[in-house]
C-alpha positions as CSV (number, residue, x, y, z in Angstrom):
1,M,-233.2,-15.7,-7.6
2,F,-231.4,-14.7,-4.4
3,L,-230.4,-11.1,-4.5
4,T,-228.1,-9.5,-1.8
5,R,-227.3,-6.0,-1.1
6,H,-223.8,-6.9,-0.5
7,R,-221.8,-6.2,-3.7
8,I,-218.0,-6.9,-3.6
9,V,-215.1,-6.6,-6.4
10,D,-212.0,-8.8,-5.9
11,F,-209.4,-6.7,-6.9
12,R,-206.4,-8.7,-8.3
13,N,-203.9,-8.4,-11.3
14,I,-202.2,-11.1,-13.0
15,R,-199.6,-11.8,-15.9
16,G,-200.5,-14.5,-18.3
17,N,-203.9,-15.4,-19.7
18,R,-206.9,-17.2,-18.2
19,Q,-205.5,-20.7,-18.4
20,D,-201.7,-19.8,-17.7
21,F,-201.0,-16.8,-15.1
22,V,-199.0,-15.7,-12.6
23,E,-200.5,-13.4,-9.7
24,T,-198.8,-10.2,-9.2
25,F,-199.3,-7.1,-7.1
26,P,-201.9,-4.7,-8.5
27,D,-199.3,-2.6,-9.8
28,E,-197.3,-5.3,-11.6
29,G,-199.9,-6.8,-13.7
30,E,-201.3,-6.4,-17.3
31,I,-204.6,-5.1,-16.1
32,D,-205.3,-1.0,-15.9
33,L,-206.8,-1.1,-12.5
34,L,-207.1,2.8,-12.4
35,R,-209.3,2.3,-15.5
36,V,-211.3,-0.5,-13.8
37,M,-211.7,2.0,-10.7
38,Q,-212.9,4.6,-13.0
39,I,-215.5,2.5,-14.6
40,L,-216.9,1.4,-11.3
41,R,-217.1,5.0,-10.4
42,D,-218.7,6.2,-13.7
43,T,-221.3,3.2,-13.7
44,G,-222.3,4.1,-9.9
45,Y,-221.0,1.1,-7.9
46,E,-221.4,1.3,-4.5
47,G,-220.0,-1.7,-3.1
48,M,-216.9,-2.8,-1.8
49,V,-213.4,-3.2,-3.4
50,V,-211.1,-5.6,-1.8
51,P,-207.9,-7.3,-2.5
52,D,-207.9,-11.0,-4.0
53,H,-205.4,-13.7,-4.3
54,E,-201.8,-12.2,-3.8
55,P,-198.2,-13.3,-4.4
56,Q,-196.2,-14.7,-1.8
57,T,-193.5,-12.5,-0.5
58,P,-190.9,-13.1,2.5
59,G,-192.5,-10.2,4.4
60,G,-195.6,-12.6,4.8
61,P,-199.2,-12.1,4.3
62,E,-199.6,-8.8,6.5
63,Q,-197.3,-7.0,4.3
64,V,-198.9,-8.0,1.3
65,D,-202.5,-6.8,2.6
66,A,-201.0,-3.9,3.6
67,F,-199.8,-3.1,0.1
68,Q,-202.7,-4.2,-1.7
69,Y,-205.2,-2.1,0.6
70,G,-203.0,1.1,0.3
71,Y,-203.1,0.7,-3.4
72,I,-206.7,0.4,-3.6
73,R,-207.1,3.3,-1.0
74,G,-205.0,5.4,-3.6
75,L,-206.8,4.3,-6.5
76,L,-210.2,5.7,-4.9
77,Q,-208.4,8.9,-3.9
78,A,-207.3,9.1,-7.6
79,V,-210.8,8.9,-9.0
80,G,-212.3,11.0,-6.4
81,R,-213.9,8.4,-4.1
82,L,-212.2,9.7,-1.2
83,E,-211.1,13.2,0.1
């Protein structure tokens, strides 16, 4: 078994189910990502949280990345992981 110290949670949100879904922005999907972030905090998770699979927009991938990283930062602030 290979073990690594690098832990990553791919943060994404969807509408639909596992077999038939549409990727959404993190604040538009069915998953309560604030609750997910609270669970990560409460369980002592110390790894990375990064955006994963994003919807396409006319503003391009840079605009989507900026929004997603900002959203994750806001969630980290909300659960007290950032000052």
